[in-house]
C-alpha positions in Angstrom: 0.0 0.0 0.0 2.8 2.4 0.9 4.5 1.8 -2.5 1.2 2.6 -4.2 1.0 5.9 -2.3 4.7 6.6 -3.0 4.0 6.1 -6.7 1.6 9.1 -6.5 4.5 11.4 -5.5 6.0 11.1 -9.0 4.8 14.4 -10.5 6.2 15.0 -13.9 7.4 18.5 -14.5 7.5 19.3 -18.2 8.7 22.8 -17.7 12.4 23.5 -17.8 14.1 25.5 -15.0 14.9 29.1 -16.1 16.6 30.5 -13.1 20.1 29.7 -11.6 20.4 26.0 -10.7 22.6 23.9 -8.5 23.5 20.5 -9.8 24.9 17.7 -7.7 24.9 14.0 -7.2 25.0 11.7 -4.3 25.4 8.0 -3.6 22.7 6.2 -1.6 23.7 3.1 0.3 25.1 2.0 3.6 28.7 2.4 4.8 30.7 -0.8 4.5 32.2 -0.3 7.9 28.7 -0.5 9.5 27.9 -3.8 7.9 28.1 -7.2 9.5 31.3 -9.0 8.5 29.3 -11.5 6.3 27.7 -8.6 4.4 30.7 -6.4 3.7 31.5 -5.7 0.1 35.1 -5.7 -1.0 36.6 -2.6 -2.7 33.5 -0.5 -2.1 34.9 2.7 -0.8 33.3 6.1 -1.4 31.7 6.3 -4.8 31.5 2.5 -5.6 28.6 1.3 -7.7 28.9 -2.2 -6.2 26.8 -1.3 -3.2 25.6 2.3 -3.7 23.2 3.9 -6.2 23.9 7.3 -7.7 21.2 10.0 -7.7 21.3 13.2 -9.7 19.7 16.4 -8.4 18.9 19.6 -10.1 17.7 22.4 -7.8 16.4 25.8 -9.1 17.4 28.4 -6.6 14.2 29.7 -4.8 12.3 27.1 -6.8 11.8 23.4 -7.2 14.0 20.3 -7.3 14.2 17.3 -9.6 16.1 14.2 -8.4 16.5 11.0 -10.4 18.3 7.7 -9.9 20.9 7.3 -12.6 23.0 4.4 -13.8 26.3 6.1 -13.2 27.9 9.5 -13.0 29.5 9.6 -16.4 29.0 12.7 -18.7 27.0 10.6 -21.2 24.5 9.8 -18.5 24.3 13.2 -16.6 24.4 15.7 -19.5 21.1 14.5 -21.2 19.3 14.6 -17.8 20.5 18.1 -17.1 19.5 19.3 -20.6 16.0 17.9 -20.2 15.6 19.9 -16.9 17.4 23.2 -17.6 17.0 25.9 -20.3 20.2 26.7 -22.1 20.1 30.4 -21.0 20.5 29.4 -17.3 23.6 29.6 -15.2 24.5 26.3 -13.6 26.6 25.8 -10.4 28.3 22.5 -10.1 31.2 20.8 -8.2 34.4 19.5 -9.9 33.0 16.0 -10.8 34.3 15.0 -14.2 30.8 14.0 -15.3 29.8 17.7 -15.5 32.7 18.7 -17.8 30.6 18.6 -20.9 28.0 21.0 -19.4 30.3 23.9 -20.2 29.5 23.5 -23.9 25.8 24.1 -23.2 25.6 26.4 -20.1 27.3 29.4 -18.4 28.7 27.6 -15.4 30.6 28.1 -12.2 31.9 25.5 -9.9 33.2 25.0 -6.4 36.3 22.9 -5.7 35.5 20.7 -2.8 38.9 18.9 -3.1 40.6 22.3 -2.4 38.4 22.9 0.6 36.2 25.5 -1.2 32.5 25.2 -0.5 31.3 28.8 -1.0 32.6 31.6 -3.2 30.1 34.4 -3.2 27.0 33.1 -4.9 28.8 30.0 -6.1 27.9 27.1 -3.9 26.0 23.8 -4.0 25.0 23.8 -0.3 21.2 24.0 -1.0 21.2 20.7 -3.0 23.6 19.1 -0.5 21.1 20.1 2.3 18.5 18.1 0.4 20.8 15.1 0.1 21.2 15.2 3.9 17.4 15.2 4.3 17.0 12.3 1.9 19.7 10.1 3.5 18.6 10.9 7.0 15.0 10.1 6.1 15.9 6.8 4.6 18.1 5.8 7.5 15.7 7.1 10.3 12.3 6.2 8.8 12.8 3.4 6.4 16.2 2.0 7.5 16.8 0.4 4.1 15.7 0.6 0.4 16.6 -1.4 -2.6 17.9 0.0 -5.9 14.7 -1.2 -7.5 12.4 1.0 -5.4 14.9 3.9 -4.6 13.3 6.2 -7.2 10.0 6.1 -5.4 11.6 7.0 -2.1 13.5 9.8 -3.8 10.2 11.0 -5.4 8.6 11.1 -1.9 11.3 13.3 -0.5 11.3 15.6 -3.6 7.5 16.0 -3.2 7.9 16.9 0.4 10.7 19.4 -0.4 8.9 21.0 -3.3 5.6 21.4 -1.4 7.1 22.5 2.0 5.3 25.9 1.7 1.9 24.3 0.8 -0.8 23.6 3.4 -1.5 20.0 4.4 -4.8 20.2 2.5 -3.0 21.3 -0.8 -0.5 18.5 -0.4 -3.2 15.9 0.1 -5.2 17.3 -2.8 -2.2 17.0 -5.1 -1.6 13.5 -3.9 -5.3 12.6 -4.6 -5.0 14.2 -8.1 -2.1 11.8 -8.9 -4.0 8.6 -7.9 -4.4 7.9 -11.6 -0.8 6.8 -11.5 -1.9 3.6 -9.8 0.7 0.8 -9.7 -0.5 -2.8 -9.8 0.9 -5.5 -7.5 2.4 -7.3 -10.5 4.3 -4.1 -11.6 5.4 -3.6 -8.0 6.8 -7.1 -7.6 8.0 -7.9 -11.1 8.5 -4.5 -12.7 
């Protein structure tokens, strides 16, 4: 039942962002050091795809957020997702991840160098989107404790819905949720999809 409700949180946004945006990625999955010895994954430090799932986020400053589970953090994967979400006249703010290098061909961009200890340089920062990652990860750990790769997008959609509607009244949130009930998922799709 909860997965069917979570499925209603997926609200497609066909409009492209037209204000300054922050773009960042995160990896969702537990830390290897916190696992039982029998469940540890070898060579899975930091950004390993073996036991973590990458999620791309695009946040319009003073606006909404889009977050999507992606296969990897290569430029071929990230660039099309950003182009779908952001108009070409927009200024983008990124970190030094190599997967974002090709964005400079399409957008006016600025970046922060986390490796150099730089997190803010005037208006150039990714702290807002990183704040969302903290809410997402904390929510998964504290509320759900665990999620699989298969269902991670639904959990991400839930937290994006909460983030994007934080100024709405409870009544408006509920009405939006009811309006999306047409996106019903069947048991067969849930289990085998």
